[in-house]
C-alpha positions as CSV (number, residue, x, y, z in Angstrom):
1,L,-14.2,-57.7,-42.6
2,A,-12.8,-54.3,-41.6
3,A,-10.1,-53.2,-39.2
4,D,-8.3,-50.1,-38.2
5,T,-5.7,-49.0,-35.6
6,T,-5.1,-45.7,-33.8
7,V,-2.6,-44.5,-31.3
8,H,-3.6,-42.5,-28.1
9,V,-1.1,-40.5,-26.0
10,D,-1.6,-37.7,-23.5
11,G,-5.4,-37.5,-24.3
12,V,-4.7,-37.1,-28.0
13,I,-5.5,-39.5,-30.8
14,L,-2.7,-39.5,-33.4
15,E,-3.8,-39.4,-37.0
16,K,-1.8,-40.7,-39.8
17,P,1.2,-38.4,-40.4
18,H,0.7,-35.8,-43.2
19,S,4.3,-35.4,-44.0
20,E,7.8,-36.6,-43.1
21,S,8.2,-33.8,-40.5
22,D,4.8,-34.7,-39.0
23,C,6.0,-38.3,-38.7
24,V,9.2,-37.2,-36.9
25,R,7.1,-35.1,-34.6
26,M,4.9,-38.1,-33.7
27,L,7.8,-40.4,-33.2
28,S,9.5,-37.8,-30.9
29,L,6.2,-37.5,-28.9
30,L,6.2,-41.3,-28.4
31,S,10.0,-41.7,-27.7
32,G,10.7,-43.1,-24.3
33,R,7.1,-43.1,-23.2
34,R,4.0,-45.4,-22.9
35,H,1.0,-45.0,-25.1
36,Q,-2.1,-47.0,-26.0
37,V,-2.8,-48.6,-29.4
38,Y,-6.5,-49.4,-30.2
39,T,-7.4,-51.8,-32.9
40,G,-11.1,-52.2,-33.9
41,L,-12.4,-55.1,-35.9
42,C,-15.8,-55.6,-37.5
43,V,-17.0,-58.8,-39.1
44,I,-20.3,-58.8,-40.9
45,S,-22.0,-62.1,-41.4
46,A,-25.5,-63.4,-42.2
47,A,-26.2,-63.9,-38.5
48,A,-25.1,-60.5,-37.1
49,P,-22.2,-58.1,-37.1
50,T,-19.4,-58.7,-34.6
51,V,-17.4,-55.7,-33.4
52,V,-14.5,-55.8,-31.0
53,C,-11.7,-53.5,-29.9
54,A,-8.4,-54.5,-28.5
55,T,-6.2,-52.2,-26.4
56,T,-2.5,-52.6,-26.2
57,E,-0.1,-50.7,-23.9
58,V,3.1,-50.0,-25.8
59,E,6.3,-48.6,-24.4
60,F,8.8,-47.0,-26.9
61,R,12.4,-46.9,-25.9
62,S,14.1,-43.6,-26.4
63,I,14.9,-42.9,-30.0
64,T,17.3,-40.3,-31.4
């Protein structure tokens, strides 16, 4: 079983923040806007692997 999630906004995939200031930059980018969150899931069994991806539209309220 494996899973991972990523955020997509304005044609850019956001990586995990590298620092506190990078985290603030990302949250500011998302503030008051909509973005997509993608979660991929893979289950490997004796029969065959199953891979799925769920997309969620998220709207952040404005943060200060």
